[in-house]
Structure formats: C-alpha cells, structure tokens
matplotlib code that plots the C-alpha trace (Angstrom):
import matplotlib.pyplot as plt

x = [83.8, 85.7, 89.4, 91.1, 94.4, 97.3, 100.3, 102.5, 101.3, 103.3, 101.4, 98.5, 96.5, 92.9, 91.5, 93.1, 96.1, 98.3, 99.2, 101.9, 100.2, 102.9, 104.4, 101.2, 99.9, 96.3, 94.3, 92.1, 89.8, 90.6, 86.9, 87.3, 90.8, 92.4, 95.8, 97.5, 100.9, 103.5, 105.3, 102.3, 101.0, 97.2, 94.4, 92.2, 88.7, 86.6, 89.0, 88.7, 91.5, 90.0, 92.9, 96.6, 98.5, 102.1, 104.2, 103.9, 100.1, 100.2, 102.3, 100.0, 96.9, 98.6, 99.7, 96.1, 95.3, 97.3, 95.8, 96.7, 100.4, 100.0, 99.0, 98.4, 94.9, 94.0, 90.4, 89.3, 85.8, 84.4, 81.4, 80.3, 83.5, 85.3, 88.0, 89.0]
y = [79.5, 82.6, 83.0, 86.2, 86.6, 89.0, 90.0, 92.7, 95.0, 94.7, 97.1, 99.4, 100.5, 101.1, 100.8, 97.3, 96.0, 93.1, 91.5, 88.9, 86.3, 83.8, 83.7, 83.9, 87.0, 87.9, 90.8, 92.7, 95.7, 98.9, 99.9, 100.6, 101.9, 104.2, 105.2, 101.9, 101.9, 99.2, 97.8, 98.1, 95.0, 94.5, 92.1, 90.8, 89.3, 88.1, 89.9, 93.3, 95.0, 95.8, 97.3, 98.1, 96.1, 95.5, 92.7, 90.9, 91.1, 89.8, 86.8, 86.1, 86.1, 83.7, 81.4, 81.0, 79.7, 76.5, 74.9, 78.0, 77.1, 73.5, 72.0, 68.6, 67.8, 64.5, 63.2, 60.1, 58.5, 55.6, 53.8, 50.8, 48.9, 50.2, 52.8, 55.0]
z = [104.6, 103.5, 103.9, 105.1, 103.3, 103.9, 101.9, 100.5, 97.7, 94.5, 92.3, 92.3, 89.2, 88.1, 91.6, 92.2, 94.0, 93.0, 96.3, 97.0, 99.3, 100.3, 96.9, 94.9, 93.2, 94.0, 92.6, 95.1, 94.7, 96.6, 97.2, 100.9, 101.2, 98.7, 100.0, 99.5, 97.7, 96.7, 99.7, 102.1, 103.8, 103.6, 104.5, 101.8, 102.2, 99.2, 96.8, 98.5, 100.5, 103.9, 105.8, 105.9, 108.5, 109.7, 108.2, 111.6, 111.4, 107.8, 108.8, 111.8, 109.5, 107.1, 110.0, 111.0, 107.6, 107.8, 104.7, 102.7, 103.1, 102.2, 98.9, 100.5, 101.6, 103.2, 103.3, 105.1, 104.8, 106.6, 105.0, 106.9, 107.5, 104.4, 104.7, 101.8]

ax = plt.figure().add_subplot(projection="3d")
ax.plot(x, y, z, "-o")
ax.set_aspect("equal")
plt.show()
C-alpha cells in the first residue's frame, strides 16, 4: 500500500524539494512539476511531488492517513485459544 503525503515545501534545489510533512522532513523529486517554491503546499506520492495544493487540502490529505500521525501501532493475533 502506498501512502499519499502532503506538506509545506521548505527548500528547493537540484530538482528536489524538502517538504515538512507533519514535523518531519521528506525529500521528494520534482519530475512532474517544476514551478514549486518554498512555502508552497504539495502532495507527495512515492517520493515524487505530484501537485501543488492549498494548506487545507494538505491537512485533509494528512488527516486521511491516521496512522501517519501516530507512532503507536497495536497488533492482535488469535492462534487457537491463545491471545497475544
């Protein structure tokens, strides 16, 4: 499963953007969109900037990725009558 991320561009150089995604810096290629500048909000998919969006659209994209905002993951397995 791939994850669509969104955030604010911090820096642009050498065909790549450094994007703040909910407090984490992510590097993304600018292969499909060239006129991105610091301060723009963008959507990232597989490490490639796909489009420029509004700040509201960026927040909505991140809100859909609930596990992205949480470091806690809970797994439960049931094998026979044993619970882990």
